[in-house]
All heavy atoms as an XYZ file, in Angstrom:
813
protein
N     103.363     91.160    108.978
C     103.133     92.431    109.631
C     102.858     92.253    111.120
O     103.274     93.073    111.920
C     101.954     93.159    108.984
C     102.225     93.649    107.587
S     100.789     94.408    106.810
C     100.616     95.860    107.802
N     102.162     91.199    111.449
C     101.786     90.992    112.849
C     102.960     90.571    113.713
O     102.888     90.688    114.933
C     100.679     89.943    112.943
C      99.385     90.410    112.319
C      98.303     89.367    112.413
O      97.895     89.052    113.545
O      97.876     88.873    111.357
N     104.023     90.112    113.098
C     105.142     89.592    113.885
C     106.157     90.668    114.268
O     107.135     90.359    114.936
C     105.842     88.479    113.102
O     106.422     89.012    111.921
N     105.928     91.906    113.888
C     106.889     92.953    114.228
C     106.250     94.044    115.081
O     105.087     94.365    114.909
C     107.526     93.579    112.969
O     108.534     94.502    113.381
C     106.510     94.303    112.112
N     107.044     94.569    115.990
C     106.617     95.722    116.786
C     107.372     96.970    116.330
O     107.209     98.033    116.904
C     106.880     95.468    118.269
N     108.181     96.813    115.275
C     108.941     97.924    114.716
C     108.056     98.701    113.739
O     107.605     98.150    112.731
C     110.190     97.393    114.010
C     111.002     98.500    113.389
O     111.801     99.128    114.118
O     110.824     98.751    112.176
N     107.806     99.957    114.054
C     106.874    100.766    113.263
C     107.320    100.869    111.810
O     106.503    100.723    110.896
C     106.703    102.179    113.886
C     105.902    103.078    112.978
C     106.045    102.070    115.245
N     108.591    101.106    111.569
C     109.067    101.285    110.192
C     108.928     99.998    109.370
O     108.540    100.059    108.199
C     110.509    101.784    110.184
C     110.672    103.176    110.793
C     109.748    104.232    110.180
O     109.568    104.233    108.935
O     109.196    105.042    110.943
N     109.233     98.855    109.969
C     109.072     97.588    109.248
C     107.600     97.317    108.966
O     107.231     96.889    107.877
C     109.670     96.432    110.049
C     111.193     96.419    109.979
C     111.799     95.177    110.567
N     111.388     94.006    109.799
C     111.247     92.799    110.318
N     111.488     92.587    111.599
N     110.887     91.783    109.575
N     106.762     97.572    109.963
C     105.330     97.360    109.780
C     104.802     98.261    108.663
O     104.039     97.827    107.809
C     104.578     97.625    111.081
C     103.143     97.132    111.095
C     102.782     96.656    112.492
C     102.187     98.199    110.657
N     105.238     99.522    108.645
C     104.777    100.449    107.613
C     105.261    100.057    106.221
O     104.553    100.276    105.235
C     105.207    101.879    107.954
C     104.424    102.526    109.093
C     105.055    103.857    109.479
C     102.963    102.707    108.729
N     106.445     99.474    106.123
C     106.932     99.004    104.821
C     106.024     97.890    104.299
O     105.639     97.879    103.117
C     108.370     98.524    104.929
N     105.649     96.971    105.187
C     104.728     95.899    104.796
C     103.335     96.461    104.506
O     102.657     96.003    103.576
C     104.644     94.831    105.884
C     105.897     94.063    106.078
N     106.487     93.296    105.088
C     106.707     93.933    107.160
C     107.578     92.734    105.542
N     107.743     93.108    106.806
N     102.922     97.431    105.284
C     101.620     98.071    105.099
C     101.541     98.721    103.720
O     100.551     98.580    103.006
C     101.409     99.111    106.207
C     100.016     99.688    106.238
O      99.043     98.911    106.258
O      99.895    100.924    106.244
N     102.604     99.420    103.343
C     102.660    100.061    102.022
C     102.531     99.008    100.926
O     101.756     99.175     99.981
C     103.966    100.832    101.876
C     104.162    101.461    100.503
C     105.529    102.132    100.400
N     105.788    102.603     99.076
C     105.562    103.848     98.659
N     105.091    104.741     99.488
N     105.816    104.193     97.411
N     103.272     97.922    101.062
C     103.223     96.853    100.060
C     101.808     96.287     99.926
O     101.307     96.098     98.823
C     104.205     95.757    100.451
C     104.290     94.619     99.467
C     105.268     93.551     99.907
O     106.149     93.821    100.744
O     105.140     92.420     99.402
N     101.150     96.055    101.056
C      99.786     95.525    101.040
C      98.830     96.492    100.346
O      98.085     96.116     99.440
C      99.293     95.245    102.461
C      97.806     94.883    102.565
C      97.543     93.513    101.978
C      97.337     94.968    103.994
N      98.843     97.736    100.764
C      97.884     98.702    100.218
C      98.140     99.006     98.744
O      97.195     99.164     97.967
C      97.877     99.978    101.056
C      97.152     99.808    102.350
N      95.783     99.894    102.455
C      97.608     99.533    103.597
C      95.424     99.691    103.701
N      96.515     99.459    104.420
N      99.393     99.097     98.355
C      99.680     99.370     96.950
C      99.334     98.166     96.081
O      98.828     98.334     94.968
C     101.137     99.784     96.762
C     101.504    101.123     97.400
C     102.955    101.477     97.112
C     100.579    102.240     96.942
N      99.553     96.967     96.583
C      99.158     95.795     95.794
C      97.634     95.706     95.695
O      97.105     95.270     94.670
C      99.752     94.512     96.358
O      99.248     94.224     97.629
N      96.935     96.163     96.723
C      95.465     96.192     96.662
C      94.991     97.183     95.612
O      94.098     96.884     94.823
C      94.885     96.544     98.026
N      95.599     98.361     95.567
C      95.165     99.360     94.584
C      95.542     98.946     93.174
O      94.881     99.331     92.213
C      95.740    100.740     94.906
O      97.129    100.782     94.658
N      96.574     98.130     93.032
C      96.978     97.654     91.709
C      95.984     96.668     91.123
O      96.075     96.324     89.950
C      98.375     97.024     91.764
C      99.451     98.072     91.887
O      99.280     99.210     91.480
N     100.579     97.685     92.467
N      95.035     96.194     91.931
C      94.016     95.275     91.439
C      93.002     95.992     90.550
O      92.315     95.358     89.758
C      93.281     94.607     92.607
C      94.174     93.787     93.516
C      94.881     92.671     92.792
O      94.254     91.883     92.095
N      96.191     92.610     92.941
N      92.915     97.310     90.685
C      91.977     98.084     89.860
C      92.586     98.283     88.472
O      93.776     98.567     88.349
C      91.699     99.434     90.506
N      91.771     98.156     87.441
C      92.294     98.259     86.072
C      92.466     99.707     85.602
O      91.978    100.081     84.551
C      91.233     97.522     85.248
C      89.965     97.776     86.001
C      90.364     97.797     87.462
N      93.138    100.515     86.399
C      93.347    101.903     86.019
C      94.654    102.413     86.600
O      94.965    102.145     87.755
C      92.174    102.806     86.486
O      92.513    104.166     86.250
C      91.887    102.633     87.962
N      95.396    103.146     85.815
C      96.643    103.737     86.319
C      96.353    104.994     87.126
O      97.166    105.385     87.959
C      97.604    104.080     85.170
O      96.952    104.954     84.257
C      98.071    102.821     84.460
N      95.215    105.611     86.893
C      94.864    106.832     87.622
C      94.748    106.543     89.114
O      95.261    107.286     89.949
C      93.558    107.458     87.078
C      93.111    108.626     87.926
C      93.740    107.874     85.632
N      94.085    105.435     89.463
C      93.925    105.085     90.869
C      95.279    104.837     91.520
O      95.552    105.310     92.617
C      93.025    103.860     91.037
C      92.834    103.381     92.482
C      92.177    104.464     93.320
C      92.023    102.096     92.513
N      96.135    104.099     90.841
C      97.457    103.796     91.392
C      98.243    105.080     91.633
O      98.862    105.252     92.695
C      98.234    102.858     90.449
O      97.481    101.648     90.293
C      99.613    102.533     90.998
N      98.220    105.990     90.681
C      98.927    107.263     90.845
C      98.338    108.077     91.997
O      99.078    108.682     92.775
C      98.871    108.072     89.549
C      99.714    107.473     88.440
C      99.561    108.216     87.123
O      99.151    109.393     87.135
O      99.862    107.606     86.082
N      97.020    108.090     92.126
C      96.359    108.808     93.204
C      96.741    108.223     94.562
O      97.083    108.950     95.493
C      94.838    108.774     93.024
C      93.999    109.431     94.105
C      94.276    110.934     94.160
C      92.528    109.169     93.852
N      96.705    106.902     94.663
C      97.048    106.238     95.916
C      98.499    106.519     96.282
O      98.806    106.838     97.441
C      96.770    104.719     95.832
C      97.370    103.986     97.026
C      95.270    104.452     95.742
N      99.404    106.428     95.322
C     100.816    106.716     95.592
C     101.017    108.146     96.075
O     101.765    108.391     97.034
C     101.657    106.487     94.339
C     102.108    105.067     94.082
C     102.760    104.955     92.706
C     103.068    104.606     95.155
N     100.343    109.084     95.432
C     100.453    110.490     95.818
C      99.941    110.706     97.243
O     100.616    111.332     98.062
C      99.691    111.376     94.832
C      99.943    112.838     95.067
O     101.017    113.249     95.493
N      98.939    113.651     94.780
N      98.773    110.174     97.536
C      98.218    110.297     98.887
C      99.100    109.591     99.907
O      99.325    110.106    101.002
C      96.799    109.728     98.936
C      95.735    110.568     98.250
C      94.431    109.788     98.148
C      95.523    111.877     98.982
N      99.581    108.431     99.543
C     100.422    107.655    100.456
C     101.662    108.456    100.840
O     102.009    108.566    102.012
C     100.831    106.340     99.794
C     101.382    105.378    100.782
C     102.697    105.278    101.176
C     100.658    104.425    101.544
N     102.829    104.298    102.119
C     101.585    103.765    102.358
C      99.327    104.061    101.603
C     101.220    102.753    103.228
C      98.962    103.051    102.461
C      99.901    102.417    103.267
N     102.318    109.015     99.854
C     103.554    109.752    100.108
C     103.319    111.027    100.924
O     104.189    111.428    101.690
C     104.252    110.079     98.794
C     104.786    108.837     98.112
O     105.056    107.833     98.752
N     104.907    108.896     96.798
N     102.167    111.636    100.773
C     101.874    112.882    101.496
C     101.327    112.660    102.903
O     101.188    113.609    103.668
C     100.902    113.748    100.689
C     101.575    114.443     99.554
N     101.683    113.869     98.313
C     102.200    115.638     99.486
C     102.333    114.687     97.522
N     102.666    115.762     98.195
N     101.002    111.422    103.244
C     100.410    111.165    104.560
C     101.260    110.241    105.419
O     100.790    109.741    106.442
C      99.000    110.564    104.411
O      99.092    109.335    103.676
C      98.051    111.517    103.708
N     102.508    110.047    105.057
C     103.389    109.126    105.775
C     103.469    109.454    107.267
O     103.407    108.583    108.110
C     104.784    109.132    105.147
C     105.777    108.205    105.826
C     105.450    106.738    105.668
O     104.677    106.346    104.818
N     106.045    105.918    106.509
N     103.604    110.729    107.604
C     103.750    111.114    109.015
C     102.523    110.723    109.833
O     102.641    110.358    111.004
C     103.993    112.613    109.142
C     102.769    113.447    108.779
C     103.109    114.846    108.348
O     104.051    115.056    107.610
N     102.332    115.810    108.800
N     101.352    110.774    109.228
C     100.133    110.422    109.953
C     100.027    108.911    110.155
O      99.584    108.448    111.193
C      98.907    110.964    109.216
C      98.949    112.463    109.118
C      99.233    113.095    107.911
C      98.751    113.258    110.246
C      99.294    114.479    107.830
C      98.812    114.641    110.180
C      99.089    115.245    108.963
O      99.156    116.603    108.886
N     100.439    108.134    109.136
C     100.431    106.684    109.296
C     101.411    106.250    110.372
O     101.138    105.329    111.138
C     100.736    105.998    107.965
C      99.496    105.761    107.128
C      99.758    104.872    105.950
N     101.004    105.167    105.267
C     101.223    106.272    104.537
N     100.270    107.156    104.393
N     102.377    106.476    103.959
N     102.558    106.913    110.446
C     103.518    106.601    111.506
C     102.897    106.856    112.877
O     103.013    106.034    113.785
C     104.792    107.422    111.345
C     105.653    106.977    110.192
C     106.818    107.919    109.950
O     106.736    109.109    110.210
N     107.899    107.364    109.421
N     102.230    107.994    113.019
C     101.622    108.351    114.309
C     100.530    107.364    114.709
O     100.491    106.901    115.853
C     101.053    109.770    114.250
N      99.652    107.039    113.784
C      98.538    106.156    114.138
C      99.030    104.725    114.354
O      98.522    104.011    115.224
C      97.398    106.229    113.093
C      97.687    105.429    111.852
C      96.078    105.811    113.702
N     100.056    104.301    113.629
C     100.605    102.962    113.831
C     101.250    102.861    115.204
O     101.045    101.876    115.924
C     101.619    102.618    112.721
O     100.938    102.677    111.458
C     102.194    101.225    112.916
N     101.994    103.871    115.600
C     102.573    103.881    116.950
C     101.470    103.815    118.010
O     101.590    103.096    118.995
C     103.425    105.128    117.156
C     104.787    105.017    116.589
C     105.696    106.174    117.021
N     106.915    106.129    116.259
C     107.117    106.746    115.102
N     106.180    107.501    114.583
N     108.256    106.634    114.468
N     100.417    104.582    117.792
C      99.298    104.604    118.726
C      98.686    103.207    118.868
O      98.499    102.713    119.976
C      98.236    105.601    118.251
C      96.956    105.684    119.070
C      97.241    106.294    120.441
C      95.919    106.514    118.330
N      98.381    102.563    117.743
C      97.777    101.238    117.790
C      98.710    100.222    118.445
O      98.275     99.398    119.241
C      97.385    100.753    116.389
C      96.174    101.448    115.826
C      96.086    101.725    114.474
C      95.120    101.821    116.632
C      94.973    102.357    113.944
C      93.995    102.458    116.118
C      93.926    102.726    114.769
N     100.004    100.284    118.111
C     100.952     99.326    118.685
C     101.112     99.524    120.187
O     101.137     98.553    120.940
C     102.311     99.439    117.997
C     102.391     98.883    116.579
C     103.774     99.134    115.992
C     102.047     97.409    116.535
N     101.213    100.766    120.638
C     101.415    101.004    122.068
C     100.170    100.669    122.879
O     100.275    100.328    124.054
C     101.840    102.462    122.359
O     100.840    103.347    121.869
C     103.177    102.783    121.736
N      99.005    100.747    122.272
C      97.768    100.425    122.975
C      97.360     98.960    122.809
O      96.345     98.541    123.344
C      96.635    101.330    122.499
C      96.821    102.771    122.878
C      95.651    103.634    122.430
O      94.795    103.222    121.656
N      95.625    104.857    122.923
N      98.142     98.209    122.044
C      97.799     96.804    121.820
C      96.551     96.629    120.967
O      95.890     95.594    121.024
N      96.222     97.627    120.175
C      95.043     97.591    119.318
C      95.341     96.741    118.084
O      96.169     97.087    117.254
C      94.669     99.024    118.900
C      93.380     99.103    118.129
O      92.963     98.087    117.543
O      92.796    100.200    118.093
N      94.659     95.618    117.949
C      94.908     94.683    116.849
C      94.021     94.947    115.639
O      94.082     94.232    114.647
C      94.687     93.257    117.349
C      95.459     92.963    118.619
C      96.483     91.891    118.610
N      96.439     90.938    117.553
C      97.462     90.727    116.718
N      98.558     91.426    116.818
N      97.387     89.808    115.788
N      93.187     95.982    115.698
C      92.256     96.248    114.604
C      92.969     96.491    113.282
O      92.447     96.140    112.212
C      91.340     97.423    114.938
O      92.079     98.615    115.106
N      94.153     97.065    113.338
C      94.947     97.285    112.131
C      95.157     95.956    111.400
O      94.944     95.854    110.193
C      96.297     97.896    112.524
C      97.343     98.084    111.448
C      97.039     99.360    110.682
C      98.721     98.163    112.077
N      95.535     94.926    112.138
C      95.783     93.614    111.544
C      94.476     92.949    111.106
O      94.430     92.308    110.048
C      96.538     92.723    112.519
C      97.859     93.285    112.929
N      98.849     93.631    112.031
C      98.356     93.585    114.149
C      99.896     94.101    112.674
N      99.618     94.091    113.965
N      93.425     93.105    111.891
C      92.133     92.538    111.505
C      91.667     93.136    110.181
O      91.198     92.414    109.291
C      91.077     92.771    112.584
C      91.382     92.120    113.908
C      90.988     92.723    115.090
C      92.067     90.912    113.990
C      91.261     92.134    116.320
C      92.350     90.315    115.213
C      91.943     90.927    116.378
N      91.796     94.455    110.060
C      91.410     95.118    108.811
C      92.202     94.561    107.635
O      91.645     94.308    106.561
C      91.642     96.627    108.895
C      90.655     97.347    109.794
O      89.643     96.742    110.193
O      90.901     98.527    110.101
N      93.490     94.371    107.840
C      94.326     93.863    106.753
C      93.898     92.453    106.340
O      93.879     92.132    105.140
C      95.799     93.902    107.144
C      96.336     95.290    107.198
N      97.415     95.635    107.975
C      95.952     96.431    106.582
C      97.667     96.920    107.821
N      96.783     97.423    106.985
N      93.542     91.622    107.299
C      93.044     90.284    106.962
C      91.757     90.379    106.139
O      91.571     89.626    105.174
C      92.788     89.459    108.224
C      94.036     88.937    108.865
N      94.781     87.904    108.340
C      94.672     89.317    109.995
C      95.823     87.667    109.113
N      95.778     88.513    110.136
N      90.887     91.298    106.518
C      89.635     91.477    105.776
C      89.888     91.999    104.365
O      89.221     91.581    103.406
C      88.701     92.419    106.535
C      88.135     91.873    107.842
C      87.397     92.974    108.603
C      87.228     90.674    107.586
N      90.852     92.898    104.220
C      91.195     93.431    102.897
C      91.709     92.300    102.003
O      91.263     92.143    100.861
C      92.236     94.566    103.009
C      91.617     95.793    103.676
C      92.812     94.919    101.632
C      92.634     96.834    104.149
N      92.637     91.510    102.522
C      93.185     90.394    101.749
C      92.079     89.401    101.387
O      91.999     88.932    100.247
C      94.334     89.697    102.513
C      94.736     88.392    101.842
C      95.533     90.634    102.632
N      91.209     89.105    102.333
C      90.105     88.193    102.064
C      89.199     88.694    100.951
O      88.813     87.928    100.062
N      88.870     89.973    100.991
C      88.018     90.550     99.942
C      88.715     90.485     98.582
O      88.081     90.180     97.562
C      87.657     91.989    100.291
N      90.015     90.746     98.558
C      90.756     90.678     97.294
C      90.835     89.243     96.776
O      90.697     89.009     95.567
C      92.158     91.250     97.466
C      92.213     92.763     97.735
C      93.638     93.192     98.042
C      91.641     93.542     96.558
N      91.018     88.298     97.671
C      91.071     86.891     97.245
C      89.743     86.434     96.652
O      89.718     85.619     95.743
C      91.465     85.989     98.412
C      92.919     86.135     98.794
C      93.292     85.364    100.049
O      92.445     85.098    100.905
N      94.558     85.016    100.168
N      88.659     86.982     97.182
C      87.325     86.646     96.654
C      86.941     87.504     95.449
O      85.868     87.327     94.881
C      86.270     86.825     97.753
C      86.366     85.869     98.935
C      85.390     86.285    100.034
C      86.087     84.439     98.472
N      87.807     88.451     95.111
C      87.536     89.412     94.034
C      86.233     90.161     94.311
O      85.460     90.458     93.402
C      87.501     88.724     92.669
N      85.997     90.475     95.591
C      84.796     91.183     96.018
C      85.138     92.656     96.204
O      85.539     93.092     97.285
C      84.268     90.578     97.321
C      82.929     91.146     97.746
O      82.554     92.240     97.273
O      82.253     90.500     98.571
N      84.978     93.408     95.136
C      85.369     94.821     95.180
C      84.486     95.626     96.124
O      84.961     96.571     96.765
C      85.348     95.438     93.777
O      84.062     95.332     93.201
N      83.209     95.267     96.247
C      82.332     95.990     97.164
C      82.816     95.852     98.608
O      82.899     96.827     99.350
C      80.885     95.490     97.060
C      80.239     95.853     95.739
O      80.665     96.854     95.120
O      79.313     95.131     95.321
N      83.142     94.625     99.004
C      83.642     94.413    100.370
C      84.988     95.096    100.561
O      85.250     95.686    101.609
C      83.758     92.936    100.713
C      84.432     92.751    102.048
C      83.894     91.595    102.863
O      82.941     90.944    102.429
O      84.430     91.372    103.941
N      85.851     95.007     99.572
C      87.177     95.645     99.683
C      87.027     97.142     99.918
O      87.701     97.713    100.782
C      88.005     95.376     98.426
N      86.121     97.770     99.198
C      85.882     99.212     99.370
C      85.354     99.495    100.768
O      85.799    100.433    101.440
C      84.912     99.742     98.286
C      84.421    101.133     98.623
C      85.590     99.726     96.925
N      84.406     98.691    101.242
C      83.847     98.893    102.580
C      84.905     98.725    103.662
O      84.986     99.523    104.598
C      82.695     97.914    102.828
C      81.463     98.209    102.015
C      80.404     97.120    102.158
O      80.588     96.140    102.864
N      79.291     97.310    101.473
N      85.724     97.700    103.539
C      86.760     97.450    104.547
C      87.800     98.563    104.517
O      88.226     99.053    105.566
C      87.417     96.067    104.342
C      88.605     95.886    105.273
C      86.400     94.962    104.555
N      88.208     98.984    103.319
C      89.181    100.080    103.215
C      88.618    101.377    103.799
O      89.342    102.121    104.466
C      89.609    100.283    101.766
C      90.573     99.232    101.228
C      90.669     99.315     99.716
C      91.933     99.374    101.870
N      87.335    101.624    103.582
C      86.713    102.829    104.150
C      86.697    102.749    105.677
O      87.008    103.726    106.367
C      85.294    102.995    103.606
N      86.359    101.585    106.211
C      86.348    101.400    107.667
C      87.765    101.531    108.232
O      87.976    102.147    109.271
C      85.768    100.039    108.023
C      85.720     99.769    109.505
C      85.161     98.387    109.813
O      84.871     97.594    108.934
N      85.017     98.101    111.094
N      88.729    100.959    107.552
C      90.134    101.024    107.948
C      90.603    102.486    107.988
O      91.208    102.928    108.962
C      90.944    100.209    106.940
C      92.397    100.093    107.222
N      92.902     99.583    108.397
C      93.464    100.391    106.450
C      94.232     99.582    108.330
N      94.595    100.072    107.161
N      90.268    103.230    106.959
C      90.633    104.643    106.900
C      89.948    105.437    108.009
O      90.565    106.285    108.668
C      90.250    105.212    105.528
O      90.560    106.569    105.450
N      88.688    105.139    108.241
C      87.929    105.828    109.292
C      88.530    105.553    110.671
O      88.693    106.457    111.487
C      86.464    105.399    109.246
C      85.619    106.037    110.292
N      85.265    107.374    110.249
C      85.067    105.529    111.417
C      84.537    107.651    111.311
N      84.392    106.557    112.031
N      88.891    104.304    110.919
C      89.480    103.939    112.210
C      90.803    104.690    112.412
O      91.096    105.177    113.490
C      89.697    102.426    112.276
C      90.134    101.944    113.635
C      90.428    100.448    113.713
N      89.773     99.587    112.756
C      88.544     99.072    112.888
N      87.824     99.356    113.947
N      88.056     98.272    111.973
N      91.603    104.781    111.342
C      92.866    105.523    111.425
C      92.609    107.000    111.697
O      93.304    107.637    112.491
C      93.675    105.356    110.151
C      94.223    103.960    109.994
O      94.345    103.216    110.959
N      94.545    103.595    108.772
N      91.606    107.547    111.051
C      91.244    108.956    111.256
C      90.858    109.199    112.717
O      91.276    110.182    113.333
C      90.099    109.341    110.320
C      89.801    110.791    110.308
N      88.902    111.368    111.168
C      90.293    111.790    109.549
C      88.846    112.659    110.937
N      89.680    112.951    109.959
N      90.074    108.276    113.283
C      89.685    108.408    114.689
C      90.894    108.329    115.615
O      90.981    109.056    116.599
C      88.669    107.326    115.074
C      87.282    107.452    114.458
C      86.429    106.249    114.842
C      86.620    108.743    114.863
N      91.829    107.432    115.279
C      93.051    107.334    116.078
C      93.836    108.626    116.054
O      94.349    109.087    117.076
N      93.920    109.228    114.886
C      94.626    110.521    114.781
C      93.870    111.624    115.510
O      94.480    112.493    116.124
C      94.812    110.891    113.307
C      95.810    110.034    112.547
C      95.714    110.323    111.053
C      97.212    110.249    113.062
N      92.562    111.584    115.462
C      91.757    112.606    116.139
C      91.989    112.553    117.648
O      92.071    113.597    118.306
C      90.273    112.403    115.840
N      92.134    111.346    118.176
C      92.420    111.216    119.612
C      93.756    111.846    119.968
O      93.961    112.304    121.078
C      92.424    109.741    120.025
C      91.056    109.117    120.110
C      91.112    107.777    120.833
N      92.032    106.844    120.227
C      91.676    105.830    119.428
N      90.411    105.635    119.137
N      92.586    105.017    118.937
N      94.676    111.861    119.018
C      95.982    112.464    119.240
C      96.009    113.942    118.850
O      97.033    114.591    118.981
C      97.048    111.730    118.409
C      97.348    110.347    118.880
C      98.376    109.684    117.979
N      99.547    110.509    117.748
C     100.707    110.374    118.385
N     100.828    109.441    119.299
N     101.717    111.140    118.100
N      94.914    114.431    118.284
C      94.875    115.824    117.852
C      95.607    116.056    116.542
O      96.073    117.151    116.265
N      95.689    115.013    115.702
C      96.421    115.099    114.432
C      95.512    114.747    113.247
O      95.856    113.964    112.400
C      97.608    114.151    114.436
C      98.610    114.445    115.537
C      99.791    113.516    115.477
O     100.315    113.283    114.379
O     100.193    113.014    116.537
N      94.345    115.350    113.193
C      93.387    115.025    112.157
C      93.786    115.671    110.840
O      94.163    116.824    110.785
C      91.961    115.480    112.561
C      90.971    115.203    111.446
C      91.537    114.788    113.835
N      93.686    114.883    109.770
C      93.949    115.381    108.433
C      92.623    115.764    107.810
O      91.711    114.954    107.742
C      94.605    114.275    107.568
C      94.901    114.810    106.178
C      95.851    113.744    108.226
N      92.487    116.994    107.367
C      91.238    117.419    106.698
C      91.315    117.195    105.214
O      92.309    117.259    104.603
C      90.968    118.894    106.970
C      90.559    119.117    108.438
O      89.899    118.246    109.001
O      90.931    120.165    108.969
């Protein structure tokens, strides 16, 4: 993900990472919920990814490293905290652009 500046390629890898993370939970309900939310928020992820890339903000990649690390340690508490922080950071990025999702 870090080696591309192409938003669409980065988002394809981002989707793979996040969906594989949600698949770690032993429930199909979570996976279905994540897929539904993912598909309905694509335009916002595109906007915030462009914002981070154009500003040279590497926090997106740092968050992903932390998510993978938490999953490798099977630390669900940390994974939840990192995902919440990641989501919050994205929300703030959208708010700066005036594209907040309620």
